[in-house]
C-alpha positions, -999 to +999 in steps of 0.1 A: -515+171-054-545+175-031-561+214-026-547+219+011-513+206+003-508+229-030-524+256-008-504+259+021-466+249-006-479+288-016-477+297+020-444+282+025-432+298-006-442+335+001-430+332+037-397+323+025-392+352-004-411+378+022-401+374+057-365+356+052-355+361+017-363+397+021-346+406+053-310+390+044-314+358+052-292+341+022-276+306+034-290+288+008-291+258+028-315+279+051-337+282+026-338+253+018-349+234+045-378+265+058-387+256+015-394+219+027-405+217+058-441+215+068-448+246+091-482+242+097-478+200+104-461+219+139-489+240+151-526+231+162-548+221+133-568+254+144-542+276+135-523+258+110-539+286+078-519+311+104-481+285+109-469+306+080-477+342+092-450+368+106-455+357+141-451+332+175-482+310+177-492+288+208-480+254+205-495+248+243-483+245+281-473+279+280-448+279+251-449+288+212-433+277+183-412+312+166-417+333+137-400+319+112-376+345+103-364+347+141-353+311+129-338+311+100-320+338+117-310+322+148-300+291+123-284+306+098-259+319+126-247+283+132-231+286+098-237+249+093-215+230+064-239+201+072-218+174+086-221+185+122-238+173+154-264+194+168-278+202+205-313+222+206-320+230+240-365+234+244-377+208+212-417+225+217-434+221+186-402+209+170-400+231+141-365+239+143-358+206+148-370+203+119-351+230+099-318+216+114-327+180+101-330+188+067-294+203+072-273+188+094-259+152+103-275+150+133-301+169+157-299+161+195-329+177+206-342+179+245-378+191+259-381+191+292-423+196+292-431+154+291-464+165+268-449+185+244-421+155+243-443+128+239-463+148+212-433+162+198-413+132+191-445+115+174-443+139+149-408+133+142-417+093+141-445+104+116-428+126+091-394+102+096-364+129+105-342+098+111-316+119+120-333+142+152-325+123+184-351+132+215-349+132+248-368+142+282-348+165+312-333+194+315-320+213+287-301+230+308-275+203+316-267+195+284-266+157+269-227+157+282-226+119+269-232+128+233-207+159+231-188+175+223-213+193+195-199+211+166-230+235+175-259+244+201-288+258+199-312+270+228-347+277+218-360+298+251-343+329+270-324+326+302-305+351+328-272+334+314-255+310+292-257+280+310-219+268+319-226+230+309-236+239+275-210+258+266-186+226+286-198+211+257-198+226+230-164+217+209-138+236+200-144+258+168-184+254+173-213+279+178-239+289+203-268+309+197-293+315+221-314+345+236-305+367+271-314+388+292-350+394+309-383+380+306-395+411+293-368+415+262-338+398+255-303+398+229-294+372+208-260+362+216-236+342+191-207+319+212-173+310+190-155+288+205-121+294+200-086+272+219-078+311+230-112+313+249-145+321+234-157+355+217-199+366+219-215+384+191-244+408+199-268+398+166-300+421+184-329+425+205-359+392+205-386+380+232-384+344+242-403+324+265-385+314+294-355+290+302-367+266+329-339+251+347-307+263+364-305+293+350-338+303+344-357+333+355-371+335+392-408+336+394 
């Protein structure tokens, strides 16, 4: 094991213990995934030493990789058991999709920015994430041809949950998304049942803008 690999392994375990477990994340599958995914490979090489710190980092094109805790919190909220098909809106750095790929059967992820899309798809190939399916396009429209999905995660904030995503959520499915204004949002967890949907507010958060039909007005 080379020194860099060992260094990042230590940083990753410290992240999991101090930022994730210590804040109440208890799902064993989420903890295992966060302990396994090499987060430093999902950021610019110059920022690698900061990859396991408790804050978001820029990934270019005005986008960010979310702080580790919020990724683990959102993943845990989906109550994943391992056999799900999950849709992610906003591939970004690819880290969230990689975490999901360690837990579920298949991840479908959509990215609107072509530069980020091409870079991240190449990284998935290099890291051999064979259960991640990528698509370049408008995530607010979902991925109808592959629906319904057992869970949907939206990694950018908007004024409302896009209706196509609710339509493409399977009965019994869960959807999580930051909803609100440009400066702050509330993290909403939606459960879809035969009698309708229920919404749970998991607290305040701040994400980059979801671009598309339900994004904030410029």
